[in-house]
N, C-alpha and C positions, 0 to 999 in steps of 0.2 A: 129746539131742545128746551125743556123746562129747567128752571133753576134747581129743581130737586135732583136732576140727573147729574149735575156737576157738583157733587158734595165735596167736602174738604179733603177727604182721603183720596178721592179720584184726582182732584186738582193737585194736591201735593205730589202724589206719585207721578203724575203726568209731567209736571214742571221739573221735578228732579230727574226724570228720565231724559228730558230735553237737555238739561245741564250736563248730564253724564255723557252726552254725545260728543261734547268737545273737551272733556276732561283730559283726555290723552294728549291733545295738542297743546294745551296751555297749562301753566302752573296754577295751582289752586287759588292764590290770591288774585289772579287776573281774569279767570274765566267768568267770574260774576260780572265783570265789566262788559261782556258781550251778551250774556243771556238776559240780564235784567232790562237793558234798553229794548231788546226784542220782545220780551213779554209786555213791556209798556207800550211798544208800538202796536202790538196785537190788540191790546185793550183799547187804545186810542182809535184804531181803525174800526174795530167792531162797534164801539159806542157811536162813532160818527155815522156808520152805516145805519144803525138803529134810528138815530135822530134824523138822518136824511130821508129814510123811508116814511117817517111820521110827517115830515114836511111835504113829501110827495103827495100823501093823502090829503093834507090840508090845502095844498095849492094846485091840485089837479094834474100831477105828473112829475116824473123825475127830472125831465129837462128843465122845467120851470124852477123846481127846487134847487137844482144845481146852479142855475143862473143867479138865483137869489143868494145862495151861499157864497158864490164868488164875489158878490157885491157887498155882502154883509156877513162877516164871520161870526158876529155875536149871536146869530141864530142857533149856534151849536156851542158846545163846551169848548171844543178845539176843532179847527178847520183842517181837514186832511186833504191836500191836493191829490188829484186823481192818480198821478204816477207814483205816489207814496203809499197808496192804500194796500192793505194786505193781499187782496186778490192779485194785484199787479206784482207784488213782491214774490208771491208763491209761484207765479207762472214763469219767473225768470230762470233761465237755464244756463246762461253765460254771463260773465262779468257780474256775478252776484254781489261781491264785496263792493264794487263801485256803485251798483244800483242801490244797495242798502244805505251806504254812506250818503249818497245824493238824496235819498228819501228822507232820512232823519234831518239832514241839514235844511231841506226844503220845508219840512214841518216846523222847524225852529224859526225859520224866517217868517212864516205865516202866523206864528203864534209866539209873540215875544215872551210870554210866561214860560215857555219851554226852552228858551235859549240857555245853553249850558246844562241842560238836563237830558234831553233825548239825543242830543247831537255830540256827545262827548267822546265817542269812540269812532275810529276809522276802521271799518270792517275789512278794508283792503291793506291794513298796515303790514309792514315787513320788519323783521329783525335779522340783521346780518344777511340780508338778501333773501330771506325766506319768509313766506307768508305766516303771520301769527296764527291765523285760522284759515285753513284751506277752503277752496271753493266747494269741494265735496262735503266737508263737515258743515259748512254753512247751509248747503242744500238739505242735508239730513236734518239739521236743527230746525230749519223753516218748515220742513215737512211734518216733523213731530209737533211743532207748535201750531200747525194748521189743523190738528186733529179735532179740537174743540173751539167753539166760539167763546169770546169773553165779553159779550155785549151786555146791555142793561137787563135783558130778560133771561140771560144765561147764567149769570153768577152775581150774587150780591157783593157790594163793596167789602162787607165784613169778611166774607168767605175768601175773596181774592186777596184781601189784605192779610189774612191769616196765612195764606199760602205763600205770599211774598215774604212774610216774616219767617216762615219755615225755611225758605231758601236762604235767607240771610243767616239763620242759625247754622244751616248745613255748610254754607261758605265759611263761616267763622270756625267751624270744626276743622277745616282744612287749611286755615290761613295762618296758624301760629301766632307770632307776636303781632302781626298786622291786624288781627281780629279786633283788638282793642280800639282801633281807629274808627270802627264803624258799628260795633255791636255790643250792647249791654244785654246780658242774659235776660230772657223774657221774664222769668220769675222775679228777678231783682227790679226790673222796670215796673212790674205789676205791684210789688210790695211798696215801691215808692209812690205809685199812684194812689194806693189806699192810704198811705201815710199823709200825703198832701191833701187828699179828699176835696177836690175842686168843687167850687160852688158856682151857681149861675152868674154869668156876665163877667167872670174873671179873665184876666190876661195872664198867660203862662209863657215863660221864657226859658230857653236852654242855650247858654252861650257857647257850647261845644257839642252840637246836637247829634253828631255822627249820622247814622241813617234815620234818625228821627224817632227811635223807639220810645224814649221817655215821654215825648210830647204825645205820641199816639196812644200810649197806655193811659195817660191822663184823660185823653178824649174818650177812650173806651170805658174807663171807670165812671166818668161823668154820665155817659149814655146809660150805663148799667143802673146808676142811681135814679135817673130821671126818665128813663124809658122813652126818649125822643119826644117828650111832651112839647108840642109846638109853642106853648105859652111860656116855656122856660127860656130865659135869655141864654144864648150859647156862649161857649168859651171862645177865646181868641188866642192864637198860637203864634209864637215868634221864636226863631232859632237862628244861630250863626254856626258856620262850619268852615274850617280852614282849608280842607282838602277838596279840590274840585270834584273828584270822582265820588267822594262820600257825600258832598253837597248834592250832587245829582241823584244819588240814591235816596237821600232824605226827601227831595222834592217829588220823586217818583212814588215813594212810599206814601206821602201825604195825598197825592192825587189818587192813587189806587184805593186808599181808605176813604176817598171822597171828602177829605178835610180841607178847609180853607186855612192856609198857613202863610206866614211871611218868613221865608228862610233866606238868609243872605250869606254870601260867600266872603270869608275873611277871617282874620285873627281877632277874636273878641278881647283878648288881653291887650294887644297892641293898638288895635283900631276897632273899637266897638261900633257896630253898625246901627244900633238903635239909640238915637240921640234926640233930645228936644231941640226946638228951634234955636235956643240960646247956646247949644253945643254941650249941654250937660247930659248925663246919662238918663235915658228913659227908664222909668220905674214900672214894676209889674207886681201883680198880686201874689204870684207863685213863681219861684225860680227852681229849676231842677237841672242836674247835670251829672255826668260821669266823665270828668276831665282825665287826661293822662296823669297817672299817679307819679309823684316825685319828679315832676317835669324839671329839666335842668336848662331849658333853652332861654330863660329870661335873665338878662343882666340886671345888676342892682339899679342901674339907671332907669329901668322900666318902672320901678317902684318910687325911686327918689324924685323923678321928674314927671310923675303922672299928672296929666292935665285934668283928670276927672276926679281928683281928690278921693281916691278909693282906699288908700292904704293907711288910714288913720290909726289902726291898731298896731302897726309896726310893719317892718319890711321883712318878708320871708328870706331865708337863706337862698343862695343861688343853687344849692343842692336839691331843693324841693319847692315847687311853686304851689303846693297844696293850699297853704293859707293865703296865697295870692289869689287863687281861684275863689276861695271862700269869701274873701273881702270884695272881690269883683261882684260876686253874686249878691252879697249883702247890700252893696251899694246900689244894686239894681232892684231892690225891694221897696215897695210902698210902705207907708208908716205902719200898717197892720199886716204886712206881708209875711209869708213863710217860705222857706227854702229847704230842699233836701239834696244832699250831694253825696255821691259814692266816692270813697277815697281809700287809700291804703290805711291799714290799722295804725301804723305809726303816727299818723297825722294827729291822733288824739292822745298820744302818750309820749312822743319823743321829747326829750329835754327835761321831763319831770324827774326831780331828785338830783339834778345836776347842781353842783356848787356854782354860784355866779349866774350870769345871764345866759339865756338860751332863747333865740328869736321865736321859734315855734311855740315854746311853752309860754313866753311872755304875751304873744298874740292870743293864745288860748285863754290865758288869765284875763285879758281885757274883755274877751267875749263872755266869759263866765261872770265877771264882776258887773258887766252891763246887764246881766240876767236875760240873755237872748239865746243861750244854748238850751234847747228844749229836750232833746233826746239823742242818744247814740245807740245804734243797732249793730252788733257784731254779727257778721255773716259767716257761714261755714267756709272752709277752705275748698279750693278746687271747683269754684263756681264759674270763674271767669276764663275766657279762652286764651288770654295772653299771659296768664300767670296762674300758679297754683295757690298763691297766697290768699288768705281771707281778706275781705274788705269790710269797711264800715259804712253805714248810712248815718250821716250827721244831719240832724234837723235843727235849724235855727229859726226862731220865731220872734218877730217884733211885738207880737200880741199874745204872749204866753198865758195859758189859762191857769197854770199852777206856778205862781211867782216863787222865786227863790228855790225852786226844785228842778232837778234834772232826772229824767228817766233813762236808765241804762238797761238795755235788753241784750242778753247773751244768747244768740240763736246759733252758736257755733256747732252744736250737735244736732240741730233740727234739719237734717237733710236726708235725701234718698240717694243711694249710690247709683250712678249712671255711667255710661260710656259715651264719649271720653271724659265727661264731666259730671260732678255731682249736681243736684238740682233741688229746689224747694218745691214741695207738693202744694197744690191749691189749699189743702187743709192747713199746712204750716203757714202759708202766706196769710190766711185769715186769722190764724192763732196769734201770729206776731202783731198784725195790724190791730186786732182787738185789744191786746195788751197796751199798745200805744194809745189808741183812740179812747179807751176807757181809763187810762192812767192807773194801771194796776201793778202791784207787786205780786209776782208769782214765784214760789219757791223754786230755785234752780234755774229760773228764766230771767227775772227782772228785779231791779232794785231802784227805788227812788232815793236819791241823795239830795242833800241841801248844798247850797253854795259854800257854806262853811266847811262841809265835809270834803267838797272838791278842793278847797283851799288847803285843808290839812294834808291832802294827798298830792300837793304841789300841782294841782290842775291836771292830773292824769285822769282822763275820762274814758279809759278803756273799760268796757263792761266786764271783761274777764278779771279785772282787779277787784270788783265788787260782787260779782256773781260767779263763783267758781263752780266748775263741773269736773267730774272725774276724768282723769287722764289728760288734763290740759297742760300744755307746755308753756311756761312763762319765759323761755329763752328768747332774748332779743333777736328778731329775724335779721338775717344778713343785710337785706336792703335797708333796714332802719339803721343798723350799725354804720353802714357806709354813708348814709345821709348825715348822721351825727359826726362821723369822722371828717367829712367834707366841711361841715359847718365849723368844727373846731379849727380846721386848717385856715378857713377864711378869717376867723376871729384872731388867730395868731398872727396872720399877715397884717390885719388891721392894727393890732397892738404893736407889731414891729415897726410899722409905718409911723405911728404916733410917736413911739420912742425915738425913732430916727429924727423926726422933726424937732422934738424937744432938745435932743443932744446938739443938733445943728444950731438951734437958737442960742445954746449955751457956748457955742464955739468949739465943741468937742467933735473932732473928726472920728468917724467910725469906718 
């Protein structure tokens, strides 16, 4: 089969048909855990077969090639033992779950790079005494996936990668709140890649990489610019992900796109994985991320006792780690580095106008006064799969081209209606990125403010404050109000504790 026979539409429809074969058996957030490793296994097996055939021609026969491969796995990208190859899997009619589970575990043993990636699911797993996915459904799924080859000559990595991303989007549509753990909408990731505009030989890092979409879109943007010129030094990619299943998706996604990445498992806030030999944080040219918004899982001790000296601009409230993530990312930047992070809209406005101190506003103030905030892009509502709220892209740059200025872009009305979510068209993505890259004011879209103007507005950096559009609602969102309420309660508790200490020193019982 030639690669033109397996176009993107055929591939998407085929893989979605395969996924639908098990949808009735398994809840939407879980069935991706079964279909994605099988697609990956199919790709690994077909690529291995292509490489083994070439070796057979080079060395005078398949038997000789097989012997060489058993002795030296480096002759191929990944060594697939005979019992784990797709033709053996496809012929299995009994104990299919056991055979598949053994196959992926055997592959991971022979290929250390795939440990914790291809072998994360037990195809024979049970819940309350019942098989999660039945033998019959597994057989149907394998038969559908066997319809086409996914070898080197059958489908380009770009096409297969796009189909994999298509599946991730479809899974996100059915996953509700859990979608945010692994998926950033494609168009948001593309917009961020245009904004970051990676250059040759740069290193890019995502501390909470999900399924790897932001890193992959930066890779694709780079290739779009330089057209795979072999004389151009490539990018290098680094990511960390806390959830084992999502980490596996990121690794599979990178392999399928034929990308070289270093992705590690763990909590980047508590235990950063990329360190220098002296134990300090490793630094990168570009940092990009879409962390959980308003994360509440970090205690104050995380910031107060930080061994990496990340939180010099102030400690975020326990009610929202947004500015904790921003400071971690900033601390991971080289001296001329740039970062872009997707966050809740309240991260750039909460606390402004308050009487007295406010932690988030005070951290924002420090970033503005250091002249490292370059731009804020307000996105439309209902883009993300785990919330209908709009988000913002905050761009922080240690090497700003326009000193003492901040570009605010209000793209809240620049969307197309979709089901179940709104989306940004390719034209809008290019429109927004051109405004940023050309540093332009556009009536009703963007405004360039000075640091003094930001200070006069008490460091409120919400684009809607400076670029108004018809029908905009300035009401404080409920989630922002809850964050402010929680922070006020924490400050009251701290004040009560200090007062109690003073009174006790004075000998006054309370």
